[in-house]
Structure formats: structure tokens, C-alpha cells
NUKEDREN-49562 format. One record per residue: residue number from 1; residue in three letters; x, y, z of N, C-alpha, C in turn. Coordinates in steps of 0.1 Angstrom, whole numbers, always signed. Example, Ala and Ser with C-alpha at 12.3 -4.5 7.8 and 13.67 -1.06 7.14 Angstrom:
% NUKEDREN-49562
<1, ALA, <+132, -57, +78>, <+123, -45, +78>, <+132, -33, +78>>
<2, SER, <+128, -22, +71>, <+137, -11, +71>, <+129, +0, +79>>
% end
This chain:
% NUKEDREN-49562
<1, UNK, <+431, +189, -107>, <+425, +177, -111>, <+436, +168, -117>>
<2, UNK, <+435, +156, -114>, <+445, +146, -119>, <+438, +135, -126>>
<3, UNK, <+443, +132, -138>, <+438, +121, -146>, <+450, +111, -148>>
<4, UNK, <+447, +98, -148>, <+456, +88, -150>, <+452, +80, -162>>
<5, UNK, <+460, +78, -172>, <+457, +70, -184>, <+467, +59, -184>>
<6, UNK, <+462, +47, -185>, <+471, +35, -186>, <+465, +25, -195>>
<7, UNK, <+473, +16, -199>, <+468, +5, -208>, <+479, -1, -215>>
<8, UNK, <+476, -11, -224>, <+486, -18, -231>, <+494, -8, -240>>
<9, UNK, <+506, -13, -244>, <+514, -5, -252>, <+509, -4, -266>>
<10, UNK, <+513, +6, -274>, <+510, +8, -288>, <+495, +10, -291>>
<11, UNK, <+488, +16, -282>, <+474, +19, -285>, <+471, +34, -288>>
<12, UNK, <+481, +42, -287>, <+479, +56, -291>, <+477, +66, -279>>
<13, UNK, <+480, +61, -267>, <+479, +70, -255>, <+487, +82, -256>>
<14, UNK, <+500, +80, -260>, <+509, +91, -261>, <+504, +101, -271>>
<15, UNK, <+500, +96, -283>, <+495, +105, -293>, <+483, +113, -288>>
<16, UNK, <+474, +107, -282>, <+462, +113, -277>, <+465, +124, -267>>
<17, UNK, <+473, +121, -257>, <+477, +130, -247>, <+485, +142, -252>>
<18, UNK, <+494, +139, -261>, <+503, +150, -267>, <+494, +159, -275>>
<19, UNK, <+484, +154, -282>, <+475, +163, -290>, <+467, +171, -280>>
<20, UNK, <+462, +166, -269>, <+455, +173, -259>, <+463, +185, -254>>
<21, UNK, <+475, +182, -250>, <+484, +192, -244>, <+487, +203, -255>>
<22, UNK, <+489, +199, -267>, <+492, +209, -278>, <+480, +218, -280>>
<23, UNK, <+468, +212, -281>, <+456, +220, -283>, <+452, +229, -272>>
<24, UNK, <+456, +226, -260>, <+453, +234, -248>, <+464, +243, -243>>
<25, UNK, <+476, +243, -251>, <+487, +251, -246>, <+494, +245, -234>>
<26, UNK, <+493, +232, -232>, <+498, +225, -221>, <+513, +221, -223>>
<27, UNK, <+518, +213, -214>, <+532, +208, -214>, <+532, +193, -214>>
<28, UNK, <+540, +187, -222>, <+542, +173, -223>, <+557, +169, -220>>
<29, UNK, <+559, +159, -212>, <+572, +155, -209>, <+572, +139, -210>>
<30, UNK, <+581, +134, -219>, <+581, +120, -220>, <+594, +115, -213>>
<31, UNK, <+592, +107, -203>, <+604, +101, -196>, <+611, +90, -204>>
<32, UNK, <+623, +89, -201>, <+631, +78, -207>, <+638, +71, -196>>
<33, UNK, <+645, +60, -199>, <+652, +52, -189>, <+666, +58, -187>>
<34, UNK, <+666, +70, -181>, <+679, +77, -177>, <+680, +77, -162>>
<35, UNK, <+691, +82, -157>, <+692, +84, -142>, <+683, +95, -138>>
<36, UNK, <+680, +95, -125>, <+671, +106, -120>, <+676, +119, -123>>
<37, UNK, <+689, +122, -121>, <+695, +135, -123>, <+694, +139, -138>>
<38, UNK, <+696, +129, -147>, <+695, +132, -161>, <+681, +135, -165>>
<39, UNK, <+671, +128, -160>, <+657, +131, -163>, <+653, +144, -157>>
<40, UNK, <+657, +147, -145>, <+653, +160, -139>, <+660, +172, -147>>
<41, UNK, <+672, +170, -152>, <+679, +180, -160>, <+671, +182, -173>>
<42, UNK, <+667, +171, -180>, <+660, +173, -192>, <+646, +179, -190>>
<43, UNK, <+640, +176, -179>, <+627, +182, -176>, <+629, +197, -174>>
<44, UNK, <+639, +201, -167>, <+642, +215, -164>, <+645, +223, -177>>
<45, UNK, <+652, +216, -187>, <+654, +223, -200>, <+641, +224, -208>>
<46, UNK, <+633, +213, -208>, <+621, +213, -216>, <+611, +223, -210>>
<47, UNK, <+609, +223, -197>, <+600, +232, -190>, <+604, +246, -192>>
<48, UNK, <+616, +249, -191>, <+621, +263, -193>, <+618, +267, -207>>
<49, UNK, <+620, +259, -217>, <+617, +262, -231>, <+602, +265, -233>>
<50, UNK, <+594, +256, -227>, <+579, +258, -227>, <+575, +271, -221>>
<51, UNK, <+581, +275, -211>, <+578, +288, -204>, <+584, +300, -210>>
<52, UNK, <+594, +298, -219>, <+601, +309, -225>, <+611, +315, -215>>
<53, UNK, <+616, +307, -206>, <+626, +312, -196>, <+640, +313, -203>>
<54, UNK, <+648, +322, -199>, <+661, +324, -206>, <+671, +313, -203>>
<55, UNK, <+669, +306, -192>, <+679, +295, -189>, <+671, +283, -184>>
<56, UNK, <+678, +271, -184>, <+671, +259, -179>, <+668, +260, -164>>
<57, UNK, <+657, +254, -160>, <+654, +253, -146>, <+662, +241, -140>>
<58, UNK, <+665, +243, -127>, <+673, +232, -120>, <+664, +227, -109>>
<59, UNK, <+662, +213, -109>, <+655, +207, -98>, <+664, +197, -91>>
<60, UNK, <+664, +198, -77>, <+672, +189, -69>, <+665, +176, -67>>
<61, UNK, <+652, +176, -68>, <+645, +163, -66>, <+631, +164, -73>>
<62, UNK, <+624, +153, -73>, <+611, +153, -79>, <+600, +162, -72>>
<63, UNK, <+602, +164, -59>, <+593, +173, -52>, <+593, +187, -58>>
<64, UNK, <+605, +192, -61>, <+607, +205, -67>, <+601, +205, -81>>
<65, UNK, <+604, +195, -88>, <+599, +194, -102>, <+584, +194, -103>>
<66, UNK, <+577, +186, -94>, <+563, +186, -94>, <+557, +199, -90>>
<67, UNK, <+563, +206, -80>, <+559, +219, -76>, <+559, +229, -88>>
<68, UNK, <+570, +228, -96>, <+571, +237, -107>, <+560, +234, -117>>
<69, UNK, <+557, +221, -120>, <+547, +217, -129>, <+533, +222, -124>>
<70, UNK, <+531, +221, -111>, <+518, +225, -106>, <+516, +241, -107>>
<71, UNK, <+527, +248, -106>, <+527, +263, -108>, <+523, +267, -122>>
<72, UNK, <+524, +258, -132>, <+520, +261, -145>, <+505, +264, -146>>
<73, UNK, <+497, +259, -136>, <+483, +261, -136>, <+479, +272, -126>>
<74, UNK, <+488, +281, -122>, <+485, +291, -112>, <+476, +302, -118>>
<75, UNK, <+476, +305, -131>, <+468, +315, -137>, <+456, +310, -144>>
<76, UNK, <+457, +297, -149>, <+446, +291, -156>, <+448, +276, -156>>
<77, UNK, <+437, +268, -157>, <+439, +254, -158>, <+449, +250, -169>>
<78, UNK, <+458, +242, -167>, <+468, +238, -177>, <+470, +223, -177>>
<79, UNK, <+470, +218, -189>, <+473, +204, -191>, <+487, +201, -190>>
<80, UNK, <+491, +191, -181>, <+505, +187, -180>, <+504, +171, -181>>
<81, UNK, <+512, +167, -191>, <+513, +152, -194>, <+527, +147, -190>>
<82, UNK, <+527, +138, -181>, <+540, +131, -178>, <+538, +117, -184>>
<83, UNK, <+545, +115, -195>, <+543, +102, -202>, <+554, +92, -198>>
<84, UNK, <+551, +80, -197>, <+560, +69, -192>, <+565, +72, -178>>
<85, UNK, <+555, +76, -169>, <+558, +80, -156>, <+567, +71, -148>>
<86, UNK, <+566, +58, -149>, <+574, +49, -141>, <+589, +51, -143>>
<87, UNK, <+593, +56, -155>, <+607, +59, -157>, <+611, +71, -150>>
% end
């Protein structure tokens, strides 16, 4: 299932979605205005920490990253929040 939340800035969307992910044991990633490789590297580090992996994950492209995020829900429904997705 996919949900999209959008709206004006400073209304609490990030707070709401972060609280949802925290309460459900999900994963939240907030994008920043970095290069693609820097963003994928940070996602790999943060996702590995969330999963308890001993080393950061490496993604060559967004296809690999999205596949890894989708695998989080392979055993049970899992909330995944990609905040500031245009970045």
C-alpha cells in the first residue's frame, strides 16, 4: 500500500509521519539537498542501523534502494516514510 502526504510547509506532516513510523516500528528517512550518491549513502547507513546490520548498505541507484525498502515489509506490514521526496 502506498500513501502520499503533501501540503504546505510547516503544518506538521513530518512530525505526524515520524510519530507513525516510530509507533509502528517503521523506518523514516528525511532527504536533504545533497547529491544522489550522498543521499543514497546516507540512506544505506540509516537503513542498516534500523535493521541492526553490522555494516552500511550500499546502493548503486534508487531502484536498489527502493527494493531494499520494500523488503522491510516482507515479514509484516511496515511503515516506511520518505520525507522531502523531491530531494
